[in-house]
C-alpha positions in Angstrom: 0.0 -0.4 0.4 1.1 3.5 -0.8 2.4 5.6 2.1 -0.1 7.5 4.2 -2.7 4.9 2.5 -4.1 3.9 6.5 -5.0 6.9 8.9 -3.5 6.6 12.5 -6.0 6.2 15.6 -4.7 9.7 16.3 -5.8 11.5 13.2 -9.0 9.4 13.3 -9.7 10.8 16.4 -8.8 14.0 16.1 -11.1 13.8 12.5 -13.9 12.8 14.8 -14.1 15.3 17.3 -13.2 18.1 14.7 -16.4 16.7 12.6 -18.4 17.0 16.3 -17.6 20.5 16.9 -18.7 21.3 13.0 -21.8 19.4 13.5 -23.1 21.1 16.9 -21.7 24.4 15.1 -24.3 24.0 12.6 -27.2 22.8 14.8 -26.1 26.1 16.8 -26.3 28.3 13.9 -29.7 26.2 12.7 -31.3 26.6 15.6 -30.6 30.5 16.2 -31.9 30.9 12.8 -35.6 29.2 13.7 -35.3 31.6 16.5 -34.9 34.5 14.4 -37.5 33.4 12.1 -40.2 32.7 15.1 -39.4 36.1 16.6 -40.1 37.4 13.3 -43.3 35.9 12.3 -44.5 36.6 16.2 -43.5 40.5 15.5 -45.6 40.5 12.0 -48.8 38.8 13.9 -48.5 41.1 16.4 -48.1 44.2 14.1 -51.3 42.7 12.1 -53.3 42.7 15.5 -52.5 45.9 16.0 -53.4 47.2 12.7 -56.5 45.7 12.8 -57.7 47.4 16.1 -57.0 50.8 14.4 -58.8 49.8 11.4 -61.6 49.1 13.8 -61.8 52.3 15.4 -61.6 54.2 12.5 -64.5 52.1 11.3 -66.2 53.1 14.4 -65.5 56.5 14.0 -67.0 56.8 10.3 -69.9 54.7 11.4 -70.7 57.4 14.3 -69.6 60.6 12.6 -72.6 62.4 11.5 -73.6 63.3 7.5 
């Protein structure tokens, strides 16, 4: 076999640890993105609620206004 064909156990363990760290980092980034998306959706729903209330108040004001 050519030289360097086999991987030493130490190199293999180091690579496995590195892969584990990378996997954890990717998972953290995914979780952060999910939290940001959920917050954005929550903010949008809250804004829609406020707009809905303002439209209802404006409709009542128009109905109550004398012609």
